[in-house]
LUMPABA-873852 format. One line per field, with one value per residue (C-alpha): residue number from 1; residue in one letter; x, z, y. Coordinates in pm, 1 decimal. Example, Ala and Ser with C-alpha at 12.3 -4.5 7.8 and 13.67 -1.06 7.14 Angstrom:
2
resi: (1, 2)
resn: (A, S)
c1: (1230.0, 1367.0)
c3: (780.0, 714.0)
c2: (-450.0, -106.0)
END
This chain:
309
resi: (1, 2, 3, 4, 5, 6, 7, 8, 9, 10, 11, 12, 13, 14, 15, 16, 17, 18, 19, 20, 21, 22, 23, 24, 25, 26, 27, 28, 29, 30, 31, 32, 33, 34, 35, 36, 37, 38, 39, 40, 41, 42, 43, 44, 45, 46, 47, 48, 49, 50, 51, 52, 53, 54, 55, 56, 57, 58, 59, 60, 61, 62, 63, 64, 65, 66, 67, 68, 69, 70, 71, 72, 73, 74, 75, 76, 77, 78, 79, 80, 81, 82, 83, 84, 85, 86, 87, 88, 89, 90, 91, 92, 93, 94, 95, 96, 97, 98, 99, 100, 101, 102, 103, 104, 105, 106, 107, 108, 109, 110, 111, 112, 113, 114, 115, 116, 117, 118, 119, 120, 121, 122, 123, 124, 125, 126, 127, 128, 129, 130, 131, 132, 133, 134, 135, 136, 137, 138, 139, 140, 141, 142, 143, 144, 145, 146, 147, 148, 149, 150, 151, 152, 153, 154, 155, 156, 157, 158, 159, 160, 161, 162, 163, 164, 165, 166, 167, 168, 169, 170, 171, 172, 173, 174, 175, 176, 177, 178, 179, 180, 181, 182, 183, 184, 185, 186, 187, 188, 189, 190, 191, 192, 193, 194, 195, 196, 197, 198, 199, 200, 201, 202, 203, 204, 205, 206, 207, 208, 209, 210, 211, 212, 213, 214, 215, 216, 217, 218, 219, 220, 221, 222, 223, 224, 225, 226, 227, 228, 229, 230, 231, 232, 233, 234, 235, 236, 237, 238, 239, 240, 241, 242, 243, 244, 245, 246, 247, 248, 249, 250, 251, 252, 253, 254, 255, 256, 257, 258, 259, 260, 261, 262, 263, 264, 265, 266, 267, 268, 269, 270, 271, 272, 273, 274, 275, 276, 277, 278, 279, 280, 281, 282, 283, 284, 285, 286, 287, 288, 289, 290, 291, 292, 293, 294, 295, 296, 297, 298, 299, 300, 301, 302, 303, 304, 305, 306, 307, 308, 309)
resn: (M, A, K, I, P, D, F, N, S, P, S, V, D, A, I, Y, A, A, Y, E, M, K, Q, D, D, G, F, R, P, H, M, G, A, S, I, V, G, R, E, C, D, R, E, V, W, S, I, F, R, W, I, T, T, S, H, H, N, G, R, L, L, R, L, F, D, T, G, N, H, A, E, P, R, M, V, A, D, I, R, A, T, G, A, Q, C, M, D, T, D, P, E, T, G, R, Q, F, R, V, E, A, H, G, G, H, F, G, G, S, M, D, G, I, A, K, G, L, K, E, A, P, E, K, W, H, V, T, E, F, K, T, H, G, E, K, S, F, L, K, L, K, K, E, G, V, E, K, S, K, R, E, H, F, V, Q, M, Q, V, Y, M, H, L, T, G, M, E, R, A, F, Y, L, A, V, N, K, N, T, D, E, L, Y, S, E, R, V, N, Y, D, K, E, F, S, E, R, E, I, E, R, A, G, R, L, I, H, A, G, V, P, P, M, R, I, T, E, D, A, A, F, W, K, C, K, F, C, D, H, W, D, N, C, H, G, G, E, L, P, A, R, N, C, R, T, C, M, H, S, T, P, T, D, T, G, G, W, I, C, E, K, F, N, N, A, E, L, D, L, E, A, Q, K, A, G, C, T, S, Q, R, F, I, P, D, L, V, G, G, K, Q, A, D, M, D, G, D, N, V, V, Y, E, M, R, N, G, E, T, W, K, D, T, G, I)
c1: (7658.8, 7453.1, 7605.3, 7636.8, 7378.8, 7560.0, 7532.5, 7731.1, 8049.0, 7969.1, 8307.4, 8425.5, 8211.3, 8382.0, 8717.1, 8644.3, 8485.4, 8788.9, 9010.1, 8720.6, 8774.8, 9147.5, 9082.8, 9181.9, 9128.1, 9347.9, 9516.5, 9914.8, 10138.4, 10397.7, 10273.5, 10421.5, 10652.9, 10472.1, 10162.2, 10320.8, 10388.3, 9977.6, 9914.8, 9688.4, 9835.0, 9477.3, 9469.6, 9804.2, 9730.7, 9355.7, 9557.4, 9806.5, 9571.2, 9293.8, 8979.9, 8838.7, 8844.6, 8958.1, 8705.5, 8753.3, 8569.8, 8730.4, 8799.8, 8994.7, 9204.3, 9286.7, 9350.5, 9624.8, 9712.5, 9818.2, 10097.3, 10273.0, 10299.7, 10467.2, 10740.3, 10938.9, 10922.0, 11063.4, 11323.2, 11430.7, 11414.0, 11687.5, 11870.9, 11815.2, 12066.3, 12378.3, 12296.6, 12240.6, 11950.1, 11845.9, 11488.9, 11558.4, 11808.4, 12103.5, 12069.1, 11702.6, 11584.7, 11306.4, 11237.3, 11481.9, 11355.5, 11397.2, 11226.1, 11282.0, 11072.4, 11135.1, 10977.9, 10613.4, 10722.0, 10903.7, 10860.9, 10991.6, 11182.0, 11105.6, 11525.3, 11885.3, 12018.7, 12413.2, 12547.5, 12281.0, 12367.1, 12280.9, 12542.1, 12728.4, 12863.3, 12614.6, 12422.8, 12005.9, 11705.9, 11460.5, 11105.7, 10911.3, 10509.4, 10217.8, 10027.6, 9642.6, 9692.9, 9608.3, 9871.7, 10125.0, 10126.5, 10109.9, 10435.8, 10604.5, 10535.8, 10616.1, 10812.5, 10787.2, 10864.9, 10573.5, 10278.6, 10327.0, 10474.1, 10351.1, 10618.6, 10902.3, 10855.9, 10876.5, 11225.2, 11387.2, 11328.1, 11460.6, 11778.7, 11817.3, 11747.5, 11981.6, 12266.2, 12175.0, 12223.3, 12026.7, 11671.9, 11598.0, 11188.9, 11039.8, 10695.8, 10492.8, 10154.4, 9930.2, 9788.1, 10070.4, 10321.1, 10596.5, 10832.8, 10939.7, 11263.8, 11366.1, 11653.1, 11605.9, 11855.0, 11855.5, 11750.2, 11830.2, 11699.7, 11359.5, 11336.6, 11424.4, 11131.5, 10931.4, 11085.3, 10949.0, 10602.5, 10599.5, 10687.6, 10437.2, 10175.5, 10277.9, 10258.4, 9979.4, 9728.7, 9361.0, 9332.4, 9589.5, 9383.1, 9233.0, 9363.6, 9045.2, 8701.6, 8474.3, 8361.6, 8300.0, 8653.3, 8727.8, 9010.6, 8806.0, 8540.3, 8772.1, 8934.0, 8872.3, 8873.4, 8576.3, 8232.6, 8453.2, 8634.9, 8322.2, 8070.8, 8004.8, 8026.2, 8213.8, 8565.8, 8614.6, 8655.6, 9032.9, 9299.3, 9427.3, 9097.5, 9122.3, 9144.1, 9357.0, 9606.2, 9973.9, 10262.1, 10570.3, 10928.5, 11031.1, 10812.6, 10462.9, 10170.2, 10074.0, 9731.1, 9682.1, 9378.4, 9569.8, 9921.2, 10039.1, 10006.7, 10189.6, 9962.8, 10050.5, 9944.9, 9636.7, 9569.8, 9557.8, 9310.3, 9066.7, 9008.6, 8887.4, 8528.6, 8673.4, 8790.7, 8660.6, 8727.9, 8943.8, 8659.6, 8751.4, 8629.4, 8247.5, 7994.8, 7964.6, 8053.9, 8159.8, 7886.4, 7881.6, 8037.2, 7777.1, 8089.5, 8292.9, 8069.5, 8100.5, 7788.8, 7783.4, 7545.4, 7571.4, 7510.3, 7143.0, 7091.1, 7038.3, 7242.9, 7473.3, 7688.0, 7957.5, 7962.4, 8276.7, 8273.9)
c3: (11689.7, 11495.6, 11262.1, 11374.9, 11121.9, 10916.5, 10966.3, 10975.9, 11260.1, 11551.8, 11582.2, 11198.2, 11225.5, 11522.0, 11398.2, 11070.1, 11356.5, 11442.5, 11185.5, 11123.3, 11425.5, 11427.9, 11087.9, 11010.5, 10753.8, 10552.8, 10487.0, 10507.3, 10551.3, 10227.8, 9833.3, 9886.7, 9662.9, 9619.0, 9494.2, 9241.8, 8964.0, 8958.2, 8569.2, 8601.6, 8774.5, 8940.4, 9140.5, 9272.9, 9319.4, 9458.2, 9769.8, 9816.5, 9863.0, 10073.0, 9837.5, 9987.4, 10333.0, 10337.4, 10377.3, 10390.7, 10520.4, 10772.0, 10613.3, 10325.3, 10548.2, 10716.7, 10390.3, 10339.2, 10652.8, 10512.0, 10335.5, 10696.1, 10840.8, 10509.5, 10506.6, 10865.8, 10669.8, 10387.3, 10564.3, 10751.0, 10370.6, 10248.6, 10624.4, 10575.0, 10273.7, 10458.8, 10270.2, 10531.7, 10524.2, 10729.0, 10755.5, 10997.3, 11015.3, 11281.1, 11344.4, 11427.4, 11502.8, 11223.8, 10871.3, 10606.5, 10516.9, 10136.6, 10080.3, 9897.8, 9719.7, 10134.1, 10224.0, 10061.5, 9908.9, 10030.4, 10146.9, 10392.8, 10245.6, 10312.7, 10381.8, 10216.2, 10164.3, 10027.1, 9998.9, 9754.4, 9553.1, 9237.6, 9337.8, 9644.2, 9594.1, 9549.8, 9819.0, 9742.8, 9808.3, 9887.9, 9834.3, 9931.2, 9833.5, 9839.1, 9585.1, 9469.0, 9198.8, 8873.3, 8983.2, 9072.1, 8705.3, 8535.9, 8710.1, 8590.7, 8266.7, 8202.8, 8494.4, 8727.8, 8524.6, 8303.1, 8555.2, 8847.1, 8715.0, 9079.0, 9235.6, 8956.6, 9002.1, 9389.4, 9407.8, 9128.7, 9318.3, 9611.4, 9455.3, 9332.7, 9703.0, 9862.9, 9578.7, 9478.0, 9116.0, 9253.4, 9415.9, 9503.3, 9403.7, 9557.9, 9575.9, 9732.6, 9607.4, 9800.4, 9692.7, 9662.5, 9882.5, 9586.8, 9579.5, 9299.9, 9306.1, 9018.9, 9054.4, 8896.2, 8767.5, 8871.3, 8580.5, 8594.3, 8364.2, 8399.4, 8842.7, 8813.4, 8557.1, 8805.2, 9073.6, 8864.9, 8787.0, 9217.0, 9276.1, 8944.1, 9139.7, 9490.4, 9372.3, 9134.5, 9259.4, 9076.1, 9019.7, 8690.1, 8397.4, 8461.6, 8272.1, 8056.3, 8079.0, 8018.6, 8382.3, 8326.8, 8224.7, 8463.7, 8633.6, 8689.4, 8828.4, 9068.3, 9185.9, 9532.2, 9404.8, 9155.2, 9375.6, 9340.2, 8989.4, 8822.8, 8996.4, 9095.8, 9484.0, 9693.7, 9844.7, 10213.7, 10437.4, 10560.2, 10487.2, 10135.3, 9929.1, 10041.1, 9834.9, 10088.9, 10106.5, 9985.0, 10028.6, 10067.1, 9876.6, 10306.8, 10345.0, 10545.7, 10428.9, 10464.7, 10413.8, 10230.7, 10394.3, 10723.0, 10615.7, 10544.8, 10879.0, 10884.6, 10926.8, 11166.3, 11032.0, 11303.7, 11134.4, 10796.3, 10905.9, 11119.9, 10890.8, 10997.9, 10916.0, 10675.9, 10473.0, 10078.2, 9867.7, 9543.1, 9256.2, 9000.9, 9325.3, 9286.0, 9091.8, 8894.7, 8770.7, 8993.9, 8971.2, 9198.8, 9548.2, 9862.0, 10055.6, 10133.9, 10071.4, 9693.8, 9487.9, 9277.3, 8988.7, 8986.6, 8771.1, 8852.4, 8754.6, 9161.9, 9315.5, 9625.4, 9826.5, 10000.7, 10297.3, 10458.8, 10766.2)
c2: (7693.8, 7945.8, 8180.3, 8506.2, 8712.8, 8976.1, 9341.1, 9670.5, 9669.3, 9846.6, 9832.6, 9896.3, 10192.5, 10300.7, 10251.7, 10405.9, 10743.7, 10743.5, 10866.5, 11069.2, 11213.5, 11273.6, 11410.7, 11854.1, 12075.7, 11935.7, 12332.1, 12271.8, 12573.5, 12542.9, 12387.0, 11952.6, 11897.3, 11669.4, 11781.7, 12054.6, 11759.6, 11732.4, 11833.1, 12064.7, 12456.5, 12555.8, 12192.8, 12293.9, 12631.5, 12584.3, 12348.3, 12630.6, 12866.5, 12642.9, 12641.4, 12350.8, 12198.5, 11855.5, 11582.3, 11235.1, 10932.4, 10668.3, 10403.7, 10633.8, 10798.3, 10468.4, 10348.8, 10683.0, 10586.3, 10211.3, 10434.7, 10562.5, 10222.5, 10071.1, 10352.6, 10240.1, 9876.4, 9953.7, 10120.7, 9814.0, 9608.6, 9867.4, 9804.3, 9403.5, 9388.2, 9595.4, 9970.5, 10231.9, 10429.6, 10705.7, 10770.3, 11119.9, 11405.9, 11331.2, 11735.3, 11719.3, 11383.6, 11472.9, 11405.5, 11552.1, 11881.3, 12084.7, 12431.5, 12636.7, 13013.3, 13142.3, 12802.8, 12869.1, 12537.1, 12213.7, 11871.9, 11579.2, 11319.9, 10962.7, 10937.0, 10846.9, 10581.5, 10408.6, 10146.0, 10023.0, 9710.6, 9922.0, 10188.7, 10093.6, 10462.1, 10675.4, 10831.3, 10816.6, 11047.7, 10799.9, 10768.6, 10493.4, 10397.7, 10216.1, 10110.2, 9939.0, 9607.6, 9764.5, 10104.0, 9860.5, 9637.8, 9957.3, 10118.0, 9776.8, 9781.3, 10213.8, 10253.6, 10609.2, 10894.3, 10770.8, 10610.4, 10829.7, 11133.3, 11313.1, 11056.0, 11183.3, 11553.3, 11457.9, 11293.2, 11621.0, 11817.5, 11614.1, 11533.8, 11912.3, 12082.9, 11858.5, 11841.8, 11455.4, 11295.3, 10981.2, 10869.5, 10474.4, 10443.0, 10162.4, 10045.6, 9770.3, 9625.7, 9653.7, 9365.8, 9027.8, 9240.1, 9251.9, 9479.1, 9728.8, 9945.8, 10180.7, 10430.0, 10761.2, 11003.2, 11364.1, 11584.7, 11954.2, 12139.3, 11956.0, 11999.0, 12349.1, 12408.6, 12257.3, 12431.9, 12752.9, 12641.2, 12677.1, 12978.9, 13079.0, 12970.3, 13008.4, 13427.8, 13405.0, 13634.1, 13449.3, 13089.1, 12952.5, 12793.9, 12478.0, 12145.5, 12156.7, 12353.1, 12021.0, 11966.5, 11657.9, 11531.7, 11242.6, 11380.3, 11716.3, 11475.5, 11324.4, 11669.3, 11741.0, 12124.4, 12072.6, 12232.2, 12578.0, 12555.7, 12386.8, 12377.2, 12781.7, 12705.8, 12924.4, 12815.4, 12826.2, 13129.1, 13212.9, 13450.8, 13272.1, 13301.8, 13687.6, 13969.3, 14127.3, 13873.3, 13808.2, 13588.5, 13694.0, 13650.9, 13534.0, 13282.0, 13496.3, 13642.4, 13961.1, 14141.4, 14487.2, 14571.7, 14654.6, 14752.2, 14463.4, 14311.9, 13991.8, 13660.6, 13330.2, 12988.2, 13029.9, 13384.0, 13250.8, 12969.9, 13203.7, 13496.9, 13794.6, 13986.3, 14208.8, 13890.5, 13882.3, 13617.4, 13671.1, 13798.9, 13481.8, 13246.3, 13323.1, 13157.9, 13474.1, 13818.1, 14071.3, 14370.1, 14657.5, 14770.3, 14775.9, 14955.5, 14724.0, 14453.7, 14253.9, 14257.9, 13992.9, 13822.2, 13502.3, 13152.0, 13119.7, 13496.2, 13607.1, 13895.0, 13766.9, 13979.3, 13971.9, 14035.3, 13861.5, 13625.6)
END
């Protein structure tokens, strides 16, 4: 039988396209415990302030989804050892949720477990992750705190907000299906410091310092917000990139332009005709005002007027 010649598969392309069709803007209502451990203050702030609309190709979106499918299997793996593992809150029927700073900060835990072989009497926060080969080998060599600081911070935050003193980290090598586990002790001072950092970034009205001013730094080049942070491109238009909006201590957002009107999630995403960018997000120097419009001298020498949406 003649071999069908190799070519780009319409079916594979359609599968990827289906993932892309389901993709949303990536704007989360809160600052996640899963991202506050990132090194750069400006990156964390940019995520919370909806600077850049999320857009990934279908292959990468499918890779993200692989992690979601791994979690139920890891829950089943733990239960198979005879331990108790709960991945949903019996009071809500949904994932266990924790929050701070009025709800601006928080996250959904993968679960909690008791009866683990290493410490049968202790309740543990459980955190499940998938790794590629290189990342997994680094994890085994260095441990989670050094090799995956984001994950370590995430567990510390969850322990602090639940009152638990141990976390159980279970990782899988996507190349070989090998498992790695690590118990993590609660560090009160560390977790309080990270939660305080989250609050500081939530209430920062202007972009915080970058990790570096070197636009060619490799970590910056891989950041989703490079185009705005270093490249001078304008951010997404929404209330969170507007100079008039402010997060409140009770978890909401208000618009100071309209007498501190409360902004629900839909309103924040939509913005309005009075939306004007936070000046520090514009790749230029504020030069003048034209009514409600802000005039900037851009890096390329041209003049640009922020007239809103």
